[in-house]
C-alpha positions in Angstrom: 111.4 39.7 131.8 113.6 41.5 134.3 110.9 42.5 136.7 110.6 41.6 140.3 107.3 39.8 139.7 108.7 37.7 136.9 111.9 36.6 138.6 110.1 36.0 141.9 107.4 33.8 140.4 109.9 32.0 138.2 112.2 31.1 141.1 109.3 30.1 143.3 107.8 27.9 140.5 111.1 26.2 139.9 111.4 25.5 143.6 107.9 24.2 143.6 108.5 22.0 140.6 111.5 20.3 142.2 109.3 19.5 145.2 106.5 18.2 143.0 108.8 15.5 141.7 109.8 14.2 145.1 106.9 15.7 147.0 108.8 15.6 150.4 106.6 18.3 151.8 103.1 17.4 150.7 100.6 19.2 153.0 97.2 17.5 153.0 93.9 19.0 154.3 90.4 17.7 154.2 87.6 20.2 154.4 83.9 19.2 154.6 81.2 21.5 153.4 77.8 21.0 155.0 74.6 22.9 156.0 74.3 23.4 159.7 72.5 25.6 162.2 74.7 28.5 163.2 74.1 31.3 165.6 75.6 34.7 164.7 74.2 37.5 166.7 70.8 37.0 168.3 69.3 34.2 166.3 70.1 30.8 164.7 69.9 30.2 161.0 70.9 27.5 158.6 74.3 28.3 157.3 76.8 26.6 155.0 79.9 25.7 157.0 83.4 24.3 156.4 84.4 21.7 159.0 81.5 22.9 161.1 82.4 26.6 161.3 82.1 30.0 159.7 84.7 30.9 158.5 86.4 27.6 157.7 89.9 26.7 159.1 93.1 28.5 158.1 95.1 26.4 155.7 98.8 27.0 156.4 101.7 26.3 154.0 105.3 27.2 153.3 106.7 28.2 149.9 107.8 25.0 148.2 105.1 22.8 149.7 102.7 20.8 147.6 99.1 21.3 148.6 96.6 18.4 148.4 93.1 19.4 149.6 90.1 17.1 149.6 86.8 18.9 149.5 83.9 16.8 150.6 80.4 18.0 149.8 77.8 16.8 152.4 75.1 19.2 151.1 72.3 18.3 148.8 73.4 20.9 146.2 76.7 21.2 144.3 79.5 23.4 145.5 83.0 24.5 144.6 86.1 26.0 146.1 88.2 28.8 144.5 91.7 29.5 145.9 91.6 33.2 145.8 95.0 34.8 144.8 96.8 31.5 144.5 98.8 30.9 141.3 98.0 27.3 140.3 97.2 25.0 137.4 94.1 26.2 135.5 92.1 23.0 136.2 92.2 23.5 139.9 91.2 27.2 140.0 87.8 26.2 141.2 85.4 28.0 139.0 82.7 25.4 138.2 82.0 24.7 134.5 84.8 27.1 133.4 88.0 25.6 134.9 86.9 22.9 137.3 84.0 20.4 137.6 81.6 21.2 140.4 81.7 19.2 143.6 78.5 17.2 143.3 76.4 16.3 146.4 77.9 13.4 148.3 81.2 13.4 146.5 84.8 14.5 147.3 87.0 16.4 144.9 90.8 16.5 145.1 92.5 19.8 144.5 96.3 19.8 144.2 98.9 22.4 143.3 102.4 23.6 144.2 102.8 26.5 146.6 105.0 29.0 144.8 104.5 32.3 146.6 103.9 33.6 150.1 101.4 35.9 151.7 97.8 36.0 153.0 95.1 34.6 150.8 91.7 32.9 151.1 89.3 30.4 149.6 85.6 30.5 149.0 82.8 28.9 147.1 82.3 30.0 143.5 78.9 28.4 143.2 75.7 30.4 143.2 75.6 32.7 146.2 77.0 30.3 148.7 79.8 32.6 149.8 77.2 34.8 151.5 76.0 31.8 153.5 79.4 31.0 155.0 81.6 29.0 152.6 84.9 30.8 152.9 88.2 30.4 154.9 91.8 31.7 155.0 95.2 30.7 153.7 98.5 31.7 155.2 101.7 31.0 153.3 105.1 31.6 154.9 108.5 32.2 153.3 112.0 32.6 154.7 112.5 35.4 152.2 110.0 37.8 153.9 112.3 39.0 156.7 109.5 40.5 158.7 109.9 41.0 162.5 107.0 39.7 164.5 106.4 37.1 167.2 103.1 35.5 166.1 100.4 36.0 163.5 96.6 36.1 163.7 94.3 35.7 160.8 91.2 38.0 160.9 88.5 37.3 158.4 85.9 40.1 158.2 82.5 39.4 156.7 78.9 40.5 156.5 76.0 38.4 157.7 72.3 38.3 156.9 69.4 36.2 158.0 67.8 36.3 154.5 68.4 33.8 151.9 70.9 35.3 149.4 68.7 34.5 146.4 65.8 36.5 148.1 68.2 39.4 148.5 69.1 39.3 144.8 65.4 39.1 143.9 64.7 42.2 146.1 67.4 44.0 144.3 66.1 42.9 140.9 62.7 44.3 141.6 64.1 47.7 142.4 62.7 47.9 145.9 64.3 50.6 148.1 63.8 48.7 151.3 67.4 48.0 152.1 68.3 51.7 151.9 65.3 52.5 154.0 66.3 50.0 156.6 69.9 51.2 156.7 68.9 54.9 156.8 70.9 55.6 153.7 68.0 56.7 151.5 67.7 60.3 150.6 63.9 61.2 150.7 62.7 64.2 148.8 61.8 66.3 151.9 65.4 66.0 153.2 66.8 66.7 149.8 64.7 69.9 149.5 65.6 71.0 153.1 69.3 70.8 152.3 69.0 72.7 149.0 69.7 69.7 146.8 66.5 69.7 144.7 68.5 70.8 141.6 70.9 67.9 142.1 68.0 65.5 142.6 66.4 66.6 139.4 69.7 66.1 137.6 69.9 62.5 139.0 66.3 61.8 138.0 66.9 63.2 134.6 69.6 60.5 134.2 67.3 57.9 135.6 69.1 57.6 138.9 67.3 57.8 142.3 70.3 59.4 143.9 73.8 58.8 145.3 74.1 55.3 146.5 77.2 53.4 147.7 75.9 50.0 148.9 73.1 47.6 148.1 72.3 45.3 150.9 71.2 45.7 154.6 73.1 43.6 157.0 72.1 43.2 160.7 75.7 42.1 161.5 79.2 42.5 160.4 81.5 39.8 161.7 85.1 39.0 162.5 86.1 35.4 162.5 82.4 34.5 162.6 81.6 36.7 165.7 80.1 40.1 166.1 83.1 40.8 168.3 86.2 38.6 168.7 88.5 38.5 171.8 92.1 37.2 171.8 93.3 37.9 175.4 96.3 35.6 175.2 98.5 38.1 173.4 101.1 39.5 175.9 102.2 43.1 176.3 105.1 43.9 174.0 104.4 41.1 171.5 104.5 42.0 167.8 101.6 40.5 166.0 101.2 40.1 162.3 97.6 40.6 161.5 96.5 38.8 158.3 93.3 40.6 157.5 90.9 39.4 154.8 87.7 41.0 153.6 85.5 38.0 152.9 82.3 40.0 152.9 79.8 39.3 150.1 79.2 43.0 149.4 80.6 45.2 152.1 83.8 47.4 151.9 85.4 48.3 155.2 87.5 51.0 156.7 90.1 49.5 159.0 91.2 51.5 162.1 93.3 50.6 165.0 93.7 51.5 168.6 97.2 52.3 169.9 98.3 54.3 167.0 98.8 53.7 163.2 99.9 50.1 162.5 102.6 49.1 160.0 101.2 47.9 156.7 103.6 45.3 155.2 101.7 43.4 152.6 98.8 43.7 150.2 97.0 40.9 148.5 99.9 38.6 149.4 103.1 40.3 148.1 105.1 42.5 150.4 105.1 46.2 150.1 107.3 48.9 151.4 106.2 49.2 155.1 104.0 52.3 155.7 102.0 53.4 158.7 98.3 53.9 158.1 95.8 55.8 160.2 93.0 54.1 158.3 92.9 51.8 155.4 90.1 51.0 152.9 89.8 47.3 152.3 87.5 46.3 149.5 85.8 43.0 149.2 88.2 40.2 148.5 91.4 42.2 149.3 93.9 41.2 152.0 96.2 43.4 154.0 98.9 42.4 156.5 99.7 44.7 159.4 102.2 44.5 162.3 101.0 45.8 165.6 102.5 45.8 169.1 100.4 44.8 172.1 100.4 47.8 174.5 101.7 47.5 178.0 98.7 49.0 179.6 95.8 47.3 177.8 94.3 45.6 174.9 94.2 46.9 171.4 91.1 47.2 169.2 91.1 46.4 165.5 87.9 47.8 164.0 86.2 47.3 160.6 83.6 49.9 159.8 81.2 49.4 156.9 81.9 51.9 154.2 78.3 53.1 154.2 78.5 53.7 158.0 75.8 51.3 158.9 77.7 49.1 161.3 81.0 47.7 162.4 82.8 44.8 164.0 85.9 44.6 166.2 88.7 42.3 167.3 90.4 42.9 170.6 94.0 41.8 171.2 95.4 41.4 174.7 93.8 42.1 178.0 93.2 45.1 180.4 91.9 48.5 179.5 90.9 48.8 175.9 92.7 51.2 173.5 89.8 51.9 171.2 90.1 52.6 167.5 89.4 56.3 166.8 85.7 57.3 166.3 86.4 59.9 163.6 85.0 58.1 160.6 82.1 60.3 159.4 79.1 58.5 157.9 79.0 59.2 154.2 76.8 62.2 153.3 74.9 61.0 150.2 73.0 64.2 149.7 76.2 66.2 149.7 77.8 63.7 147.4 74.8 64.1 145.1 75.2 67.8 145.0 78.9 67.6 144.3 78.5 65.0 141.5 75.7 67.1 139.9 78.0 70.2 140.0 80.7 68.2 138.2 78.3 67.4 135.3 78.7 63.7 135.7 76.9 61.7 133.0 75.6 58.5 134.6 73.2 56.9 132.1 75.6 54.4 130.5 73.5 51.3 129.5 74.0 48.0 131.4 72.4 46.0 128.5 73.0 47.4 125.1 70.6 47.2 122.1 73.3 45.3 120.2 75.5 43.4 122.7 77.6 41.9 119.9 79.0 45.3 119.0 80.9 46.8 121.8 82.2 50.4 121.4 84.0 51.0 124.7 85.8 54.3 123.6 82.5 55.8 122.4 80.9 54.9 125.7 83.8 56.4 127.7 83.5 59.6 125.7 79.7 59.8 126.1 79.4 59.0 129.8 81.4 59.7 132.9 82.7 63.0 134.2 83.4 66.2 132.4 87.1 66.2 131.9 87.4 69.7 130.5 88.3 71.5 133.8 91.0 68.9 134.5 92.6 69.2 131.1 95.9 70.5 132.5 97.6 67.2 131.7 101.0 66.5 133.2 102.8 66.0 129.8 106.2 66.5 131.3 105.6 63.6 133.7 104.4 61.5 130.8 107.5 62.2 128.8 109.7 61.2 131.7 108.0 57.9 132.3 109.9 54.7 131.3 108.7 53.3 128.0 107.1 50.3 129.6 104.8 52.6 131.6 103.8 54.9 128.7 100.9 54.1 126.5 102.3 52.6 123.2 102.4 54.7 120.1 100.3 53.7 117.1 103.4 52.0 115.6 104.0 50.0 118.7 100.6 48.3 118.8 101.8 44.9 117.9 98.8 42.9 119.0 96.6 40.7 116.9 94.5 42.6 114.4 91.6 40.1 114.7 90.5 41.1 118.2 87.6 40.7 120.5 85.3 43.8 120.3 86.4 45.0 123.8 89.9 45.4 122.5 91.5 48.3 120.7 89.6 49.3 117.6 91.9 52.1 116.5 95.6 52.3 117.4 95.7 56.1 117.5 92.5 56.5 119.5 93.7 53.9 122.0 97.0 55.7 122.3 95.2 58.9 123.1 92.9 57.3 125.7 95.7 55.4 127.4 98.1 58.4 127.5 95.4 60.6 129.1 94.6 57.9 131.6 98.3 57.5 132.5 98.6 61.2 132.9 95.8 61.2 135.4 97.1 58.2 137.2 100.6 59.6 137.6 99.7 63.1 138.4 101.6 64.2 141.5 99.5 64.4 144.7 100.5 68.1 145.2 99.1 69.0 141.8 95.9 67.2 142.5 95.3 69.2 145.6 95.8 72.5 143.7 93.1 71.7 141.2 90.3 74.3 140.9 86.8 73.4 142.2 84.2 72.5 139.7 81.9 75.3 138.4 78.9 75.8 140.6 80.4 74.4 143.8 80.6 76.6 146.9 83.6 77.2 149.1 82.9 74.2 151.2 83.0 71.9 148.1 86.6 72.6 147.1 87.2 69.4 145.1 87.2 68.1 141.6 86.3 64.8 140.2 89.8 63.6 140.8 89.6 64.6 144.5 86.1 63.5 145.3 87.2 59.9 145.7 90.9 60.6 146.1 91.1 58.5 149.3 90.2 55.5 147.3 93.6 55.0 145.6 96.6 52.8 145.9 99.4 55.5 145.9 100.4 54.4 149.4 101.4 50.9 148.1 104.9 50.6 146.8 106.6 47.4 145.8 110.0 46.7 147.4 111.4 45.8 144.0 110.7 47.0 140.4 107.6 45.4 138.9 107.7 47.0 135.5 107.9 44.8 132.4 110.5 44.9 129.6 109.4 47.0 126.7 110.2 44.2 124.2 106.9 42.4 124.6 103.8 43.5 122.6 101.2 45.3 124.6 97.5 44.6 124.2 95.3 47.4 125.3 91.8 46.7 126.7 89.2 49.2 127.8 86.4 47.9 130.1 83.7 50.4 131.1 82.0 49.2 134.3 78.3 49.6 133.7 75.2 49.0 135.8 71.4 49.6 136.1 70.1 49.9 139.6 66.5 49.9 138.5 66.6 46.4 137.1 69.9 45.4 138.8 71.9 44.4 135.8 75.7 44.8 136.0 78.1 44.5 133.0 81.2 45.5 131.1 80.8 48.0 128.2 77.0 47.5 128.5 77.2 43.8 128.0 76.5 41.4 130.9 78.3 38.0 131.2 75.6 36.0 129.5 75.8 38.2 126.4 79.5 38.7 126.2 82.3 37.0 124.3 85.6 35.9 125.9 88.3 38.4 125.9 91.1 36.9 123.9 94.7 37.3 124.9 97.9 35.7 123.8 100.7 34.2 125.8 103.9 36.3 125.7 102.2 39.7 125.6 101.6 42.4 128.2 97.9 42.9 128.8 97.0 46.5 129.9 93.5 47.0 131.1 91.8 50.3 131.7 88.9 50.0 134.1 86.6 53.0 133.8 83.8 53.0 136.4 80.6 54.6 135.0 78.5 53.7 138.1 77.9 55.0 141.6 79.2 51.9 143.2 82.7 50.7 144.2 83.7 47.6 142.2 86.5 45.4 143.6 87.7 43.6 140.4 89.5 40.2 140.7 91.5 38.4 138.0 91.9 34.7 138.6 95.3 33.0 138.1 97.4 36.2 137.8 99.0 39.0 139.7 98.7 42.4 138.0 100.5 45.7 138.5 98.2 48.5 139.7 99.7 51.5 138.1 100.0 54.3 140.6 102.3 57.2 141.4 105.2 54.8 142.2 105.7 54.1 138.6 108.1 51.2 138.1 107.5 50.2 141.8 103.7 50.0 141.3 102.3 47.2 143.6 101.3 43.7 142.6 97.7 42.7 143.4 95.0 40.2 142.4 92.0 42.4 143.4 91.7 46.2 142.8 88.9 48.5 143.9 87.6 51.0 141.3 85.9 53.9 142.9 82.7 55.5 141.4 83.3 57.4 138.2 87.1 56.7 138.4 89.7 54.9 136.3 92.3 52.4 137.2 95.0 50.9 135.0 96.2 47.3 135.4 98.8 45.3 133.5 99.9 41.7 133.7 102.2 39.3 131.9 100.1 36.9 129.9 102.1 33.8 130.9 99.4 31.2 131.5 97.0 29.1 129.5 93.3 28.3 129.5 90.4 30.4 130.5 90.4 32.7 133.6 87.5 34.4 135.3 87.5 38.2 135.8 84.7 39.7 137.8 83.5 42.2 140.3 83.8 40.5 143.8 80.7 42.1 145.1 78.8 38.8 145.0 75.5 40.3 143.7 77.2 42.3 141.0 79.0 39.3 139.7 75.9 37.2 139.8 74.0 39.9 138.0 76.5 40.1 135.1 79.6 42.0 135.9 82.1 39.3 134.8 84.0 38.1 131.8 86.4 35.4 130.8 90.0 36.1 129.7 90.9 33.3 127.3 94.3 32.2 125.9 92.5 30.2 123.3 94.1 27.0 124.3 92.2 23.7 124.1 89.8 23.0 126.9 90.7 20.4 129.4 89.2 17.1 128.4 88.0 16.5 132.0 85.5 19.4 131.5 83.8 17.7 128.6 80.6 17.1 130.6 80.5 20.5 132.1 79.7 23.2 129.5 80.9 26.7 130.3 77.5 28.1 129.3 76.1 26.9 132.6 78.4 29.5 134.3 78.1 32.3 131.8 74.3 32.1 131.7 74.1 32.6 135.5 73.4 36.3 135.1 70.4 35.5 132.9 68.4 33.5 135.3 64.7 34.3 135.7 63.5 35.9 139.0 59.9 36.3 140.1 58.1 38.6 142.4 54.7 40.1 143.1 52.5 42.6 145.0 49.0 42.1 146.3 46.8 45.1 147.5 43.8 44.7 149.7 42.0 47.9 150.4 38.5 49.2 151.3 37.8 50.2 147.7 39.6 47.7 145.6 42.0 44.7 145.4 45.0 44.3 143.1 47.6 41.8 142.1 50.8 42.2 140.1 53.1 39.3 139.2 56.4 39.6 137.3 58.9 37.0 136.0 62.0 38.5 134.4 65.5 38.0 133.3 67.8 40.4 131.4 65.8 40.5 128.1 62.5 38.8 128.8 59.6 39.7 131.1 56.2 38.2 131.8 53.7 40.3 133.6 50.2 39.7 135.0 48.2 42.5 136.6 44.6 42.5 137.8 42.4 45.1 139.6 39.0 44.5 141.1 36.9 47.2 142.5 34.3 46.4 145.1 31.9 48.3 142.8 32.5 45.3 140.5 34.8 47.0 138.0 37.4 44.5 136.8 40.4 44.7 134.6 43.3 42.3 134.0 46.3 42.2 131.6 48.8 39.5 130.7 51.8 40.4 128.6 55.2 39.2 127.4 57.8 41.8 127.0 61.3 41.9 125.4 63.8 44.5 126.5 65.7 46.1 123.7 67.8 48.2 126.0 67.8 48.9 129.8 64.9 51.3 129.4 62.9 50.2 126.4 60.9 47.1 125.9 58.3 45.9 123.4 55.4 43.8 124.5 52.3 41.9 123.4 49.5 40.2 125.3 45.8 40.4 126.1 43.6 42.6 128.2 40.2 41.7 129.7 37.7 44.0 131.4 34.0 44.1 132.0 32.1 46.5 129.8 29.4 47.5 132.3 29.8 48.6 135.8 28.3 46.1 138.2 28.1 43.3 135.7 30.4 40.4 134.7 28.1 39.1 132.0 29.7 41.3 129.4 33.4 41.2 129.2 35.8 42.4 126.5 39.0 40.6 125.6 41.4 42.5 123.4 44.9 41.7 122.0 47.4 44.4 122.7 50.9 45.3 121.6 53.1 48.2 122.5 56.2 49.7 124.0 57.2 50.5 127.6 59.8 53.1 128.4 61.6 54.3 131.5 61.7 58.0 130.8 64.1 60.6 132.1 63.1 61.7 135.6 62.1 58.1 136.3 58.6 58.2 134.8 57.4 54.7 133.8 55.6 55.3 130.5 53.9 53.0 128.0 51.9 53.1 124.8 50.0 50.3 123.1 47.3 49.6 120.7 44.7 46.9 120.7 43.2 44.9 117.9 40.4 47.4 117.6 42.9 50.0 116.7 42.5 51.9 120.0 45.7 53.5 121.2 46.4 54.0 124.9 49.0 56.0 126.7 49.9 55.5 130.4 52.5 57.1 132.8 53.2 56.6 136.5 55.8 57.6 139.1 56.5 57.0 142.8 58.5 59.4 145.0 59.9 58.7 148.4 59.0 61.9 150.3 60.0 60.9 153.8 62.1 57.9 154.9 59.2 55.5 154.9 56.5 57.4 153.1 56.1 57.4 149.4 53.5 59.1 147.1 52.5 57.7 143.8 50.3 58.6 140.9 49.3 57.2 137.5 47.4 58.4 134.4 46.0 56.4 131.4 44.3 57.7 128.3 42.6 55.5 125.7 41.3 56.9 122.5 38.8 55.3 120.2 38.6 56.8 116.7 35.8 54.5 115.6 38.1 52.5 113.3 36.6 49.2 114.4 33.0 48.1 113.8 32.3 48.0 117.5 30.2 50.7 118.9 30.7 52.3 122.3 28.4 53.5 125.0 31.2 55.5 126.7 30.0 58.7 128.3 32.8 60.5 126.6 31.5 59.5 123.1 31.5 62.3 120.5 28.5 61.4 118.3 29.5 63.7 115.5 32.8 62.1 114.6 32.6 58.7 116.3 35.5 59.6 118.6 35.4 58.6 122.3 38.0 58.2 125.0 38.5 56.9 128.5 40.6 58.5 131.2 41.8 56.6 134.2 43.9 58.2 137.0 44.9 57.4 140.5 47.0 58.9 143.3 47.9 57.8 146.8 50.6 57.2 149.4 52.3 54.2 150.9 54.0 53.8 154.3 56.6 51.0 154.4 56.2 48.9 157.6 58.7 46.2 156.5 60.2 44.6 153.5 57.0 42.8 152.8 54.2 45.0 154.1 53.0 48.6 153.6 50.0 50.6 154.6 48.4 52.3 151.6 45.7 54.9 150.9 44.6 56.5 147.7 41.9 57.5 145.2 41.1 55.9 141.8 38.6 57.5 139.6 37.1 54.0 138.8 37.0 52.7 142.4 36.8 55.7 144.6 38.8 56.4 147.7 40.1 53.9 150.3 43.0 52.4 152.1 44.4 49.1 153.1 47.5 46.9 153.1 50.1 46.0 150.4 51.9 42.7 150.5 55.1 42.1 148.6 56.3 38.6 147.9 
């Protein structure tokens, strides 16, 4: 391999190997993980700290050192530490049950590895949702080879902070509650949609079972820098050049970085150096790191600001003293309704499944063709550019596909088809910026919407990053092509690759000695920062052979990114979205070299990790009103769901239902159970219990529908829908129709009885409104044809 990355890592590894033998420069740290009351913002809460603080300490090394780090767990639950971006032996990567044993309560685990490369990195827990509660810190590695001019450095770790337990956040997301968007003000209620002429776009989203444009999941009361809402560093003197090592350690927040005092000099990304470039603003996705050099002004202090991508908050760091040179205030808050209109005009197809009917049969190319954006109006491919690309950048011809024919389902299924998809993607990735700007607007868009699908998220690319040396690989190695569609379901909060969440997916098999080229095709509305453990990869951009090396790459909504890396390791390596809740809900997979598993992991089965996304969550709602009371309880994982519902009218009408359901796809489930109700109004002496079985279906336009039949052969159809009309006010309605064809020997006294043919039916309907007071409470009012009219309180738990 004649690439910069290969030579650089080989030389650094050899240097590190020499020092391992003698270990003259062993650097030892001890970090202690414990639960402790912390105060961030206005209130105290129990957090998870490292050496008593959030974030943990900065671990500093030099290339050639040998790191020995003792992690002591003083909590009553297990933990782990992953060394994010560090190339190290597989056993010490820190993913519990996959590469490394968990750190059990009351024990200490010793991590050790050579330091082979320089840059800014970080470490964090890879257990459950502990990262959100504070288990993260920074790593700074120096090298004499960097040749950067600065006087001092400062590590800035940005994060997001919540007073909720992370598991409760995930449960809220799983139940589909819109409270976080309501709280943030990022929801798009129907009244506002209509007033802005976006009803057609809204109907298009509903038709595809989407509520609307959405770019973030969780409400955060605070965004923090080095554990503070605002951080001050007044000791920096005027004229000093400071290297800012900036890390986004947030659980689910992407930031825009802006600076006072003019554009800073960007010098490194995810560790490796890049060609220096000045940036007015820089998008930093979750888990990315960027290094900037700034100069402290003579006449004041400089502000470094991180603004949440959804515009809901910010945090700042101030360097120096005196009058503040503020970061510019020209970051507009995302206009989700306008975004929805633009996406509808581009004919985006957003219904890709997050949980397929047959997860064992992945067909990524068919999924890519069926979903995503209409590519027809951008079919002016840059063939000349493709022909001029070096061979190691072009997609391989069918005859060049030298990889194993017995592949994992996510890998290439047809050489010619893969060649076509890869070539088209490379054309899009390497299209000159000037040509992109000259593209025609999508049909149906007005003069103020002069953009195409390629331009809509154009600011979320990496074209500004250029490696200082060539990173391209030799064309002698075989190339393995892998297509991963990023898929998700916001209604049930399931995230996956190719419609297969982690718990249902196989390992992605790769071989040492080949080049692995991955196409990430985002079929969701969310940004996904994708992180590969144990490797650097090339992010193919307009710089071609000088495409940058990274370990984390953001994939913007409905966009594609191409990565490639040299498969030069061994063992199993985790690959996942670094939005914590997306990873925990299934957007992860394991790249496997197929080498024997470390014997030290014999007591720690990998299934414990891979089954994380399939955990059960439970939630419920209780209604107490002047005309009735109701209770709904749900326990659900990806495929299974238990439901209990009961309604009691003060006129002594009662009905209850207990069912078990099995999801066949995201939107279709079959169920069976029992129904109980009193046969006479005002009397509980006569009750009827029936066995039921049927099907539930989330229809286009987000109607929840169901049909079932009981053991008396009476079919029943039901449908319901809720619409958020104003920011906190929703209207809802439901309709049920049960038919009795007289097929059982049980008579009926129903007032709708047709005596001539024995047919009778029962109609139940309700309508009302709900005003959200908080995450847990709402005021409700409505009418039910069984119970009458009334109002009261809804409680969610």
